Short mmCIF file of the C-alpha atoms (twelve columns), coordinates in Angstrom:
data_MODEL
# 
_entry.id   MODEL 
# 
loop_
_atom_site.group_PDB 
_atom_site.id 
_atom_site.type_symbol 
_atom_site.label_atom_id 
_atom_site.label_alt_id 
_atom_site.label_comp_id 
_atom_site.label_asym_id 
_atom_site.label_seq_id 
_atom_site.Cartn_x 
_atom_site.Cartn_y 
_atom_site.Cartn_z 
_atom_site.pdbx_PDB_model_num 
ATOM 1   C CA . MET A 1   122.318 115.999 56.670  1 
ATOM 2   C CA . GLY A 2   119.963 118.544 58.798  1 
ATOM 3   C CA . LEU A 3   116.926 117.365 60.160  1 
ATOM 4   C CA . LEU A 4   113.528 117.249 58.334  1 
ATOM 5   C CA . ARG A 5   110.984 119.186 60.332  1 
ATOM 6   C CA . ILE A 6   107.494 118.708 59.256  1 
ATOM 7   C CA . MET A 7   105.364 121.689 60.238  1 
ATOM 8   C CA . MET A 8   101.885 121.613 61.044  1 
ATOM 9   C CA . PRO A 9   99.088  124.130 60.956  1 
ATOM 10  C CA . PRO A 10  97.889  125.249 64.400  1 
ATOM 11  C CA . LYS A 11  94.746  124.137 63.968  1 
ATOM 12  C CA . LEU A 12  96.078  120.718 62.695  1 
ATOM 13  C CA . GLN A 13  98.380  119.791 65.782  1 
ATOM 14  C CA . LEU A 14  95.429  120.404 68.464  1 
ATOM 15  C CA . LEU A 15  93.456  118.155 66.414  1 
ATOM 16  C CA . ALA A 16  96.423  115.510 67.076  1 
ATOM 17  C CA . VAL A 17  96.620  116.251 70.414  1 
ATOM 18  C CA . VAL A 18  92.931  115.396 71.031  1 
ATOM 19  C CA . VAL A 19  92.664  112.686 68.503  1 
ATOM 20  C CA . PHE A 20  95.914  111.146 70.727  1 
ATOM 21  C CA . ALA A 21  94.641  111.870 74.288  1 
ATOM 22  C CA . VAL A 22  90.814  110.235 73.231  1 
ATOM 23  C CA . ALA A 23  93.321  107.378 72.091  1 
ATOM 24  C CA . MET A 24  94.725  106.667 75.286  1 
ATOM 25  C CA . LEU A 25  91.118  107.102 77.465  1 
ATOM 26  C CA . PHE A 26  90.351  104.545 75.037  1 
ATOM 27  C CA . LEU A 27  93.100  101.948 75.655  1 
ATOM 28  C CA . GLU A 28  92.769  103.018 79.454  1 
ATOM 29  C CA . ASN A 29  89.310  101.845 79.733  1 
ATOM 30  C CA . GLN A 30  89.747  98.758  77.373  1 
ATOM 31  C CA . ILE A 31  92.450  97.996  79.928  1 
ATOM 32  C CA . GLN A 32  90.615  98.684  82.851  1 
ATOM 33  C CA . LYS A 33  87.344  96.250  81.160  1 
ATOM 34  C CA . LEU A 34  90.379  93.571  81.078  1 
ATOM 35  C CA . GLU A 35  91.248  93.648  84.423  1 
ATOM 36  C CA . GLU A 36  87.945  93.480  85.689  1 
ATOM 37  C CA . SER A 37  87.278  90.794  83.313  1 
ATOM 38  C CA . ARG A 38  90.394  88.884  84.759  1 
ATOM 39  C CA . SER A 39  88.808  89.026  88.311  1 
ATOM 40  C CA . LYS A 40  85.300  87.764  87.045  1 
ATOM 41  C CA . LEU A 41  87.069  85.099  85.813  1 
ATOM 42  C CA . GLU A 42  89.500  84.067  88.792  1 
ATOM 43  C CA . ARG A 43  86.077  84.421  91.060  1 
ATOM 44  C CA . ALA A 44  84.552  81.697  89.045  1 
ATOM 45  C CA . ILE A 45  87.633  79.588  88.496  1 
ATOM 46  C CA . ALA A 46  87.325  79.792  92.682  1 
ATOM 47  C CA . ARG A 47  83.984  78.685  92.854  1 
ATOM 48  C CA . HIS A 48  84.532  76.257  90.498  1 
ATOM 49  C CA . GLU A 49  87.211  74.532  92.519  1 
ATOM 50  C CA . VAL A 50  85.173  75.013  95.838  1 
ATOM 51  C CA . ARG A 51  82.464  73.129  94.713  1 
ATOM 52  C CA . GLU A 52  85.176  70.629  92.981  1 
ATOM 53  C CA . ILE A 53  86.269  69.965  96.690  1 
ATOM 54  C CA . GLU A 54  82.902  69.820  98.399  1 
ATOM 55  C CA . GLN A 55  81.564  67.431  95.887  1 
ATOM 56  C CA . ARG A 56  84.911  65.030  96.189  1 
ATOM 57  C CA . HIS A 57  84.233  65.008  100.563 1 
ATOM 58  C CA . THR A 58  80.807  64.475  99.567  1 
ATOM 59  C CA . LEU A 59  81.342  61.586  97.693  1 
ATOM 60  C CA . ASP A 60  83.961  60.412  99.928  1 
ATOM 61  C CA . GLY A 61  81.259  60.319  102.788 1 
ATOM 62  C CA . PRO A 62  79.439  62.832  104.644 1 
ATOM 63  C CA . ARG A 63  81.239  64.602  106.690 1 
ATOM 64  C CA . GLN A 64  79.159  67.614  108.136 1 
ATOM 65  C CA . ASP A 65  77.728  65.722  110.813 1 
ATOM 66  C CA . THR A 66  81.236  64.422  111.978 1 
ATOM 67  C CA . VAL A 67  83.343  65.488  114.545 1 
ATOM 68  C CA . LEU A 68  86.874  66.627  113.690 1 
ATOM 69  C CA . ASP A 69  89.490  65.741  116.143 1 
ATOM 70  C CA . GLU A 70  91.971  68.465  117.480 1 
ATOM 71  C CA . GLU A 71  94.167  68.704  114.374 1 
ATOM 72  C CA . GLU A 72  91.953  68.122  111.476 1 
ATOM 73  C CA . ASP A 73  89.634  70.815  112.823 1 
ATOM 74  C CA . MET A 74  92.598  73.701  113.033 1 
ATOM 75  C CA . VAL A 75  92.912  76.863  110.836 1 
ATOM 76  C CA . ILE A 76  95.233  78.881  111.080 1 
ATOM 77  C CA . ILE A 77  94.839  82.587  109.374 1 
ATOM 78  C CA . TYR A 78  97.847  84.272  107.853 1 
ATOM 79  C CA . ASN A 79  96.557  88.257  107.673 1 
ATOM 80  C CA . ARG A 80  99.687  89.454  106.086 1 
ATOM 81  C CA . VAL A 81  100.685 93.044  106.099 1 
ATOM 82  C CA . PRO A 82  101.977 94.092  102.212 1 
ATOM 83  C CA . LYS A 83  105.347 93.816  101.700 1 
ATOM 84  C CA . THR A 84  106.950 91.956  104.315 1 
ATOM 85  C CA . ALA A 85  107.885 88.644  102.562 1 
ATOM 86  C CA . SER A 86  104.249 87.541  102.850 1 
ATOM 87  C CA . THR A 87  103.813 86.294  99.294  1 
ATOM 88  C CA . SER A 88  107.244 84.371  100.116 1 
ATOM 89  C CA . PHE A 89  106.152 82.618  102.850 1 
ATOM 90  C CA . THR A 90  103.185 82.251  101.768 1 
ATOM 91  C CA . ASN A 91  104.312 80.115  98.401  1 
ATOM 92  C CA . ILE A 92  105.751 77.893  101.589 1 
ATOM 93  C CA . ALA A 93  102.137 77.508  102.674 1 
ATOM 94  C CA . TYR A 94  101.080 76.269  99.121  1 
ATOM 95  C CA . ASP A 95  103.839 73.830  98.476  1 
ATOM 96  C CA . LEU A 96  103.271 71.947  101.490 1 
ATOM 97  C CA . CYS A 97  99.503  71.739  101.433 1 
ATOM 98  C CA . ALA A 98  99.234  68.828  99.018  1 
ATOM 99  C CA . LYS A 99  102.427 66.442  101.112 1 
ATOM 100 C CA . ASN A 100 100.768 67.696  104.792 1 
ATOM 101 C CA . LYS A 101 97.185  67.184  103.230 1 
ATOM 102 C CA . TYR A 102 95.615  70.325  103.961 1 
ATOM 103 C CA . HIS A 103 93.875  73.380  102.041 1 
ATOM 104 C CA . VAL A 104 95.374  76.865  101.494 1 
ATOM 105 C CA . LEU A 105 92.725  79.647  100.627 1 
ATOM 106 C CA . HIS A 106 93.505  83.311  99.468  1 
ATOM 107 C CA . ILE A 107 90.891  85.882  101.145 1 
ATOM 108 C CA . ASN A 108 90.818  88.318  98.077  1 
ATOM 109 C CA . THR A 109 88.792  91.712  99.529  1 
ATOM 110 C CA . THR A 110 87.803  93.901  97.094  1 
ATOM 111 C CA . LYS A 111 90.300  96.896  96.070  1 
ATOM 112 C CA . ASN A 112 92.640  95.027  99.116  1 
ATOM 113 C CA . ASN A 113 90.679  96.689  101.679 1 
ATOM 114 C CA . PRO A 114 91.724  95.400  104.892 1 
ATOM 115 C CA . VAL A 115 88.411  96.727  106.761 1 
ATOM 116 C CA . MET A 116 85.433  93.992  106.245 1 
ATOM 117 C CA . SER A 117 82.014  94.939  106.533 1 
ATOM 118 C CA . LEU A 118 80.166  93.730  109.902 1 
ATOM 119 C CA . GLN A 119 78.251  91.704  107.470 1 
ATOM 120 C CA . ASP A 120 81.558  90.291  105.517 1 
ATOM 121 C CA . GLN A 121 82.787  89.718  109.411 1 
ATOM 122 C CA . VAL A 122 79.687  87.922  109.932 1 
ATOM 123 C CA . ARG A 123 80.151  85.867  107.040 1 
ATOM 124 C CA . PHE A 124 83.806  85.202  107.162 1 
ATOM 125 C CA . VAL A 125 84.006  84.332  110.763 1 
ATOM 126 C CA . LYS A 126 80.601  81.685  109.794 1 
ATOM 127 C CA . ASN A 127 82.678  80.296  106.997 1 
ATOM 128 C CA . ILE A 128 85.859  79.852  109.302 1 
ATOM 129 C CA . THR A 129 84.081  78.006  112.010 1 
ATOM 130 C CA . SER A 130 81.272  75.782  109.734 1 
ATOM 131 C CA . TRP A 131 83.380  75.201  106.800 1 
ATOM 132 C CA . LYS A 132 84.503  71.647  107.576 1 
ATOM 133 C CA . GLU A 133 85.067  70.468  104.175 1 
ATOM 134 C CA . MET A 134 88.672  73.398  103.659 1 
ATOM 135 C CA . LYS A 135 89.704  72.029  107.300 1 
ATOM 136 C CA . PRO A 136 92.385  71.744  108.294 1 
ATOM 137 C CA . GLY A 137 93.061  75.261  106.520 1 
ATOM 138 C CA . PHE A 138 95.576  77.788  105.957 1 
ATOM 139 C CA . TYR A 139 93.742  81.069  105.183 1 
ATOM 140 C CA . HIS A 140 96.019  84.682  103.741 1 
ATOM 141 C CA . GLY A 141 95.229  87.824  102.981 1 
ATOM 142 C CA . HIS A 142 95.441  91.520  103.688 1 
ATOM 143 C CA . VAL A 143 92.974  92.034  106.280 1 
ATOM 144 C CA . SER A 144 93.518  93.410  109.389 1 
ATOM 145 C CA . TYR A 145 92.869  91.741  112.873 1 
ATOM 146 C CA . LEU A 146 89.565  90.055  113.395 1 
ATOM 147 C CA . ASP A 147 88.216  89.327  116.674 1 
ATOM 148 C CA . PHE A 148 86.452  85.949  116.661 1 
ATOM 149 C CA . ALA A 149 85.453  86.045  120.422 1 
ATOM 150 C CA . LYS A 150 83.167  88.925  119.410 1 
ATOM 151 C CA . PHE A 151 81.026  87.111  117.206 1 
ATOM 152 C CA . GLY A 152 80.456  83.882  119.822 1 
ATOM 153 C CA . VAL A 153 82.409  80.898  118.223 1 
ATOM 154 C CA . LYS A 154 83.877  78.166  121.117 1 
ATOM 155 C CA . LYS A 155 86.725  78.054  119.108 1 
ATOM 156 C CA . LYS A 156 89.199  80.104  117.452 1 
ATOM 157 C CA . PRO A 157 91.601  80.185  114.931 1 
ATOM 158 C CA . ILE A 158 95.422  80.724  115.414 1 
ATOM 159 C CA . TYR A 159 96.779  83.678  113.865 1 
ATOM 160 C CA . ILE A 160 100.139 84.382  112.555 1 
ATOM 161 C CA . ASN A 161 102.108 86.920  111.247 1 
ATOM 162 C CA . VAL A 162 105.101 88.565  109.741 1 
ATOM 163 C CA . ILE A 163 106.520 92.104  110.208 1 
ATOM 164 C CA . ARG A 164 109.228 93.780  108.799 1 
ATOM 165 C CA . ASP A 165 111.118 97.469  109.496 1 
ATOM 166 C CA . PRO A 166 108.626 100.129 108.813 1 
ATOM 167 C CA . ILE A 167 111.033 102.367 106.421 1 
ATOM 168 C CA . GLU A 168 111.873 99.158  104.673 1 
ATOM 169 C CA . ARG A 169 108.356 97.687  104.152 1 
ATOM 170 C CA . LEU A 170 107.442 101.553 102.534 1 
ATOM 171 C CA . VAL A 171 110.621 101.478 100.305 1 
ATOM 172 C CA . SER A 172 109.765 98.066  99.302  1 
ATOM 173 C CA . TYR A 173 106.375 98.591  98.533  1 
ATOM 174 C CA . TYR A 174 107.116 102.369 97.104  1 
ATOM 175 C CA . TYR A 175 109.265 100.656 94.455  1 
ATOM 176 C CA . PHE A 176 106.907 97.616  93.986  1 
ATOM 177 C CA . LEU A 177 103.893 99.901  93.111  1 
ATOM 178 C CA . ARG A 178 106.005 101.105 89.861  1 
ATOM 179 C CA . PHE A 179 108.118 98.425  88.683  1 
ATOM 180 C CA . GLY A 180 106.482 95.369  90.496  1 
ATOM 181 C CA . ASP A 181 108.321 91.978  91.505  1 
ATOM 182 C CA . ASP A 182 110.009 89.065  89.873  1 
ATOM 183 C CA . TYR A 183 107.046 87.160  90.870  1 
ATOM 184 C CA . ARG A 184 104.630 87.882  88.073  1 
ATOM 185 C CA . PRO A 185 107.113 90.603  86.062  1 
ATOM 186 C CA . GLY A 186 104.393 91.230  83.015  1 
ATOM 187 C CA . LEU A 187 101.911 92.298  85.225  1 
ATOM 188 C CA . ARG A 188 101.103 95.932  85.138  1 
ATOM 189 C CA . ARG A 189 101.461 98.320  88.055  1 
ATOM 190 C CA . ARG A 190 99.828  101.393 89.464  1 
ATOM 191 C CA . LYS A 191 102.445 103.500 89.341  1 
ATOM 192 C CA . GLN A 192 104.166 102.257 86.198  1 
ATOM 193 C CA . GLY A 193 105.726 104.568 84.519  1 
ATOM 194 C CA . ASP A 194 106.648 106.900 87.701  1 
ATOM 195 C CA . LYS A 195 110.692 106.802 87.066  1 
ATOM 196 C CA . LYS A 196 110.914 108.798 90.663  1 
ATOM 197 C CA . THR A 197 113.061 107.263 92.650  1 
ATOM 198 C CA . PHE A 198 111.939 107.210 96.615  1 
ATOM 199 C CA . ASP A 199 115.069 109.777 98.032  1 
ATOM 200 C CA . GLU A 200 113.417 111.966 95.467  1 
ATOM 201 C CA . CYS A 201 109.857 111.199 96.500  1 
ATOM 202 C CA . VAL A 202 110.648 112.694 100.056 1 
ATOM 203 C CA . ALA A 203 112.899 115.325 99.348  1 
ATOM 204 C CA . GLU A 204 109.844 116.996 97.365  1 
ATOM 205 C CA . GLY A 205 107.571 115.910 100.231 1 
ATOM 206 C CA . GLY A 206 105.546 113.339 97.637  1 
ATOM 207 C CA . SER A 207 102.559 111.724 99.168  1 
ATOM 208 C CA . ASP A 208 103.471 108.096 97.968  1 
ATOM 209 C CA . CYS A 209 106.732 108.558 100.759 1 
ATOM 210 C CA . ALA A 210 104.582 110.583 103.259 1 
ATOM 211 C CA . PRO A 211 105.155 109.380 106.653 1 
ATOM 212 C CA . GLU A 212 101.570 108.574 106.599 1 
ATOM 213 C CA . LYS A 213 102.427 105.656 104.594 1 
ATOM 214 C CA . LEU A 214 104.183 104.271 107.094 1 
ATOM 215 C CA . TRP A 215 100.938 103.898 109.466 1 
ATOM 216 C CA . LEU A 216 100.113 100.543 108.386 1 
ATOM 217 C CA . GLN A 217 101.376 97.709  110.762 1 
ATOM 218 C CA . ILE A 218 99.631  98.861  113.795 1 
ATOM 219 C CA . PRO A 219 96.574  98.689  112.334 1 
ATOM 220 C CA . PHE A 220 97.029  95.487  110.989 1 
ATOM 221 C CA . PHE A 221 97.061  94.330  114.219 1 
ATOM 222 C CA . CYS A 222 95.109  96.521  116.068 1 
ATOM 223 C CA . GLY A 223 91.838  95.706  114.025 1 
ATOM 224 C CA . HIS A 224 89.073  96.187  112.784 1 
ATOM 225 C CA . SER A 225 87.962  99.359  115.077 1 
ATOM 226 C CA . SER A 226 87.828  102.797 113.732 1 
ATOM 227 C CA . GLU A 227 90.959  104.344 116.063 1 
ATOM 228 C CA . CYS A 228 93.299  101.644 114.679 1 
ATOM 229 C CA . TRP A 229 93.231  103.719 111.371 1 
ATOM 230 C CA . ASN A 230 93.102  107.094 112.986 1 
ATOM 231 C CA . VAL A 231 97.028  108.038 111.884 1 
ATOM 232 C CA . GLY A 232 99.065  108.324 114.933 1 
ATOM 233 C CA . SER A 233 96.958  107.071 117.634 1 
ATOM 234 C CA . ARG A 234 98.250  105.856 121.039 1 
ATOM 235 C CA . TRP A 235 95.343  103.545 121.442 1 
ATOM 236 C CA . ALA A 236 95.935  101.898 118.218 1 
ATOM 237 C CA . MET A 237 99.355  100.628 119.063 1 
ATOM 238 C CA . ASP A 238 98.565  99.596  123.063 1 
ATOM 239 C CA . GLN A 239 96.155  97.534  120.970 1 
ATOM 240 C CA . ALA A 240 97.959  95.851  118.370 1 
ATOM 241 C CA . LYS A 241 100.772 95.000  121.164 1 
ATOM 242 C CA . TYR A 242 97.824  93.749  123.087 1 
ATOM 243 C CA . ASN A 243 96.877  91.948  120.198 1 
ATOM 244 C CA . LEU A 244 100.087 90.481  119.178 1 
ATOM 245 C CA . VAL A 245 100.950 88.785  122.671 1 
ATOM 246 C CA . ASN A 246 97.652  88.055  123.606 1 
ATOM 247 C CA . GLU A 247 95.736  86.574  120.376 1 
ATOM 248 C CA . TYR A 248 98.164  85.620  118.167 1 
ATOM 249 C CA . PHE A 249 100.234 82.252  118.103 1 
ATOM 250 C CA . LEU A 250 103.512 83.671  116.742 1 
ATOM 251 C CA . VAL A 251 104.939 86.709  114.905 1 
ATOM 252 C CA . GLY A 252 108.402 86.969  113.173 1 
ATOM 253 C CA . VAL A 253 110.159 89.484  111.615 1 
ATOM 254 C CA . THR A 254 110.986 89.496  107.722 1 
ATOM 255 C CA . GLU A 255 114.584 89.763  108.893 1 
ATOM 256 C CA . GLU A 256 114.447 86.533  110.743 1 
ATOM 257 C CA . LEU A 257 112.182 84.613  108.366 1 
ATOM 258 C CA . GLU A 258 114.155 81.065  108.123 1 
ATOM 259 C CA . ASP A 259 113.678 81.299  112.691 1 
ATOM 260 C CA . PHE A 260 110.217 82.070  111.708 1 
ATOM 261 C CA . VAL A 261 109.317 79.111  109.512 1 
ATOM 262 C CA . MET A 262 111.445 76.702  112.042 1 
ATOM 263 C CA . LEU A 263 109.756 77.314  114.775 1 
ATOM 264 C CA . LEU A 264 106.465 77.159  112.955 1 
ATOM 265 C CA . GLU A 265 107.273 73.859  111.965 1 
ATOM 266 C CA . ALA A 266 108.778 72.500  115.288 1 
ATOM 267 C CA . ALA A 267 105.259 73.943  116.978 1 
ATOM 268 C CA . LEU A 268 102.387 73.536  114.125 1 
ATOM 269 C CA . PRO A 269 104.142 70.288  112.237 1 
ATOM 270 C CA . ARG A 270 100.465 69.348  110.736 1 
ATOM 271 C CA . PHE A 271 100.833 71.874  108.275 1 
ATOM 272 C CA . PHE A 272 104.427 73.191  108.071 1 
ATOM 273 C CA . ARG A 273 106.406 69.534  108.761 1 
ATOM 274 C CA . GLY A 274 109.091 70.238  106.071 1 
ATOM 275 C CA . ALA A 275 108.773 73.887  105.371 1 
ATOM 276 C CA . THR A 276 112.393 74.770  106.911 1 
ATOM 277 C CA . GLU A 277 114.046 72.109  104.379 1 
ATOM 278 C CA . LEU A 278 112.263 73.593  101.613 1 
ATOM 279 C CA . TYR A 279 113.241 77.283  102.799 1 
ATOM 280 C CA . ARG A 280 116.659 76.393  102.657 1 
ATOM 281 C CA . THR A 281 117.661 74.188  100.038 1 
ATOM 282 C CA . GLY A 282 114.674 74.440  97.960  1 
ATOM 283 C CA . LYS A 283 114.648 76.161  94.431  1 
ATOM 284 C CA . LYS A 284 113.730 79.321  96.479  1 
ATOM 285 C CA . SER A 285 110.711 79.796  93.928  1 
ATOM 286 C CA . HIS A 286 108.910 80.796  96.816  1 
ATOM 287 C CA . LEU A 287 111.063 83.662  97.421  1 
ATOM 288 C CA . ARG A 288 109.893 87.207  96.006  1 
ATOM 289 C CA . LYS A 289 111.693 90.196  95.127  1 
ATOM 290 C CA . THR A 290 111.025 93.945  94.307  1 
ATOM 291 C CA . THR A 291 112.624 95.146  91.249  1 
ATOM 292 C CA . GLU A 292 114.535 98.391  90.283  1 
ATOM 293 C CA . LYS A 293 114.710 99.224  94.249  1 
ATOM 294 C CA . LYS A 294 117.157 101.513 95.262  1 
ATOM 295 C CA . LEU A 295 117.963 101.988 98.981  1 
ATOM 296 C CA . PRO A 296 117.521 105.338 100.132 1 
ATOM 297 C CA . THR A 297 119.734 107.648 101.592 1 
ATOM 298 C CA . LYS A 298 120.996 108.305 105.140 1 
ATOM 299 C CA . GLN A 299 119.717 111.778 105.138 1 
ATOM 300 C CA . THR A 300 116.287 110.394 103.163 1 
ATOM 301 C CA . ILE A 301 115.738 108.266 106.569 1 
ATOM 302 C CA . ALA A 302 116.524 110.416 108.500 1 
ATOM 303 C CA . LYS A 303 114.331 112.812 107.331 1 
ATOM 304 C CA . LEU A 304 111.598 110.127 108.432 1 
ATOM 305 C CA . GLN A 305 112.483 108.849 111.521 1 
ATOM 306 C CA . GLN A 306 111.775 112.936 112.578 1 
ATOM 307 C CA . SER A 307 107.984 111.857 112.097 1 
ATOM 308 C CA . ASP A 308 105.981 110.195 115.472 1 
ATOM 309 C CA . ILE A 309 104.680 108.255 112.942 1 
ATOM 310 C CA . TRP A 310 107.897 106.729 112.292 1 
ATOM 311 C CA . LYS A 311 108.470 106.527 115.750 1 
ATOM 312 C CA . MET A 312 104.827 104.585 116.750 1 
ATOM 313 C CA . GLU A 313 105.387 102.161 113.638 1 
ATOM 314 C CA . ASN A 314 109.235 101.322 114.774 1 
ATOM 315 C CA . GLU A 315 108.420 100.874 118.621 1 
ATOM 316 C CA . PHE A 316 105.396 98.378  117.428 1 
ATOM 317 C CA . TYR A 317 108.391 96.829  115.342 1 
ATOM 318 C CA . GLU A 318 110.825 96.919  118.013 1 
ATOM 319 C CA . PHE A 319 108.109 95.177  120.739 1 
ATOM 320 C CA . ALA A 320 107.534 92.604  118.029 1 
ATOM 321 C CA . LEU A 321 111.030 91.760  117.413 1 
ATOM 322 C CA . GLU A 322 112.014 91.375  121.090 1 
ATOM 323 C CA . GLN A 323 108.923 89.124  121.592 1 
ATOM 324 C CA . PHE A 324 109.899 86.859  118.599 1 
ATOM 325 C CA . GLN A 325 113.488 86.968  120.115 1 
ATOM 326 C CA . PHE A 326 112.414 85.836  123.296 1 
ATOM 327 C CA . ILE A 327 110.163 83.176  121.914 1 
ATOM 328 C CA . ARG A 328 113.105 81.574  120.081 1 
ATOM 329 C CA . ALA A 329 115.456 81.676  122.728 1 
ATOM 330 C CA . HIS A 330 113.779 79.666  124.743 1 
ATOM 331 C CA . ALA A 331 113.090 77.218  121.689 1 
ATOM 332 C CA . VAL A 332 116.516 76.784  120.388 1 
ATOM 333 C CA . ARG A 333 119.839 75.575  120.863 1 
ATOM 334 C CA . GLU A 334 123.060 76.787  118.871 1 
ATOM 335 C CA . LYS A 335 126.049 75.214  117.805 1 
ATOM 336 C CA . ASP A 336 128.518 75.795  115.731 1 
ATOM 337 C CA . GLY A 337 126.870 79.076  114.463 1 
ATOM 338 C CA . ASP A 338 123.332 77.033  113.580 1 
ATOM 339 C CA . LEU A 339 120.265 76.628  115.533 1 
ATOM 340 C CA . TYR A 340 118.822 73.339  116.602 1 
ATOM 341 C CA . ILE A 341 115.073 72.995  118.252 1 
ATOM 342 C CA . LEU A 342 115.464 71.580  122.049 1 
ATOM 343 C CA . THR A 343 113.387 68.375  122.211 1 
ATOM 344 C CA . GLN A 344 110.480 68.517  125.547 1 
ATOM 345 C CA . ASN A 345 112.191 69.930  128.339 1 
ATOM 346 C CA . PHE A 346 109.240 68.661  130.391 1 
ATOM 347 C CA . PHE A 347 107.838 65.788  131.762 1 
ATOM 348 C CA . TYR A 348 105.465 64.529  134.647 1 
ATOM 349 C CA . GLU A 349 105.677 62.609  137.437 1 
ATOM 350 C CA . LYS A 350 104.769 61.999  141.045 1 
ATOM 351 C CA . ILE A 351 101.258 61.043  139.679 1 
ATOM 352 C CA . TYR A 352 98.382  59.647  142.039 1 
ATOM 353 C CA . PRO A 353 96.544  57.708  143.068 1 
ATOM 354 C CA . LYS A 354 98.740  54.975  141.744 1 
ATOM 355 C CA . SER A 355 97.670  52.086  139.221 1 
ATOM 356 C CA . ASN A 356 97.789  48.782  140.625 1 
# 
């Protein structure tokens, strides 16, 4: 049985193509409007939630004039790098906030821009330091490091972060833009419909897998200076290393996330009490996996590793890994293949003058 062909005159074919193109543009425009409406609704809900919390604190009694003790005045900023298990870790904070009595706030920047304007920096610093109704607070978002000391604040927040092998992070981000993850599987992604594998992208010299796309973890730790975002800047890497050691309380690695959680619980129990047990034995609802991800071949990895940008990002990753493993080695002991947090290993003696 032959296939039935319907021949259309060329003018009708052209008209059909034009109608289809117009329809697609209309649909894309409607989707864009829906996304904008959703964003406005999310902001309105967030403002309403904030007002509710502030009213609740007002009913409980005026707090703005009170002096908070050290633990209640604590603020943690997790300026999360994309595709480093940041959502997985943040969900642990959300799971614990009601039980441990602290607030969790997402820093939602327009178009996920990690660099704030100068006026937004001032607003953000003021919010973080003076918003007592939200203390103790855990703030998280895709924002590069911001030096609070520049703004003359008396008490700086505690910075934490997690980083990942740079090529693994880029591969995960590449597929995430195309297929999303199991956290919000129905959400339309920016590159949805592009079926090209990461290997094919690298082989063809595509922009989404170019070595320049590796340049992200260094500027996130470097901060808001223009040189931080100059791809391949040696100054930016040195500044990122300096900030990691001097300005961050703890920086973990994706590959050893459980140990990162364990150390945070031991050092900051006000926020993370119960985090290790939740990570180990919970329903794993906090874990998030990119779908359709295909591991790159050795040839693809070797090609990326020829880049000076990879060499710098990898040097920074290895530096962070060494720092984390050094901290862990002095905080835990191993027994039968498991790690245990060390108890207090210092005490005070020879205290003078003697009391009567």
